[in-house]
N, C-alpha and C positions, 0 to 999 in steps of 0.2 A: 597550561594544558592545551595541546593541539587537538582540535576536533576535526573529524571527517564527516562529510555529509553525503548521503545517498538521496537522490531526488528521483521520484517515480512519477511518470506521466499517467494520469488517470482520466482519460477522455470520457466525456466532454467536461469534466469537472475541474480540470487544472492539474496541479501537482501536489505531491505529499513529500516532505523532506524529513529524513531521519538523521539525527546527529549522533555520531558514535564517539566513544572515548578514544583517546590516543592509542591505547593498548587494546587491540582487537584480536582476541584469541579464539580458538575453536570453541572453548567453553562459553565465551561471550556470545558467539553466534548461536550456539545451542540454546542458551537462555533467551536470547532475543527471539528466536523462532518460536519457542514455547510461549513467551509472553504475548507476542503479536497474535498467534493463533488463538489464545485464550481471550484476549481483549476483543478481537474481531468477532469471535464466536458469540461473546456476550452482547456485542452490539447488534449482531444479526438477530438474536433472540428478542432484543428490545424492539425490533422493527415489526414484530408480530407477523401479520399476513403479507407483508411486502414481498414482492417477487423480484428476484435478481434479474437483471437484464440478460438477454440471450447473448452468447459470445459473438455472434455475427453482428448484432446491433452495436456492441462495444467496438468492434473492429471498424465498422462503417463510420461511427462517430469519430474514431481516431483519424480516419482518412480526411474527414471534413475539417478537423482541426489543423491538420498538416497543410491543407490547401490555403489556409488564411495566412 
């Protein structure tokens, strides 16, 4: 089976890599979208009162990472 990977830069934390099956159909992407949204939502709830970083802060951190 051939796999495909999608790697996402998550400044300043590094990267996240998603491995997909060889056959990627619109249905696979729809299911993936649903599952990722649900899992991330559950993870956010588990953080309790933690506050998400401001978008400007995330962008600034990405600039710092690119400079290194």
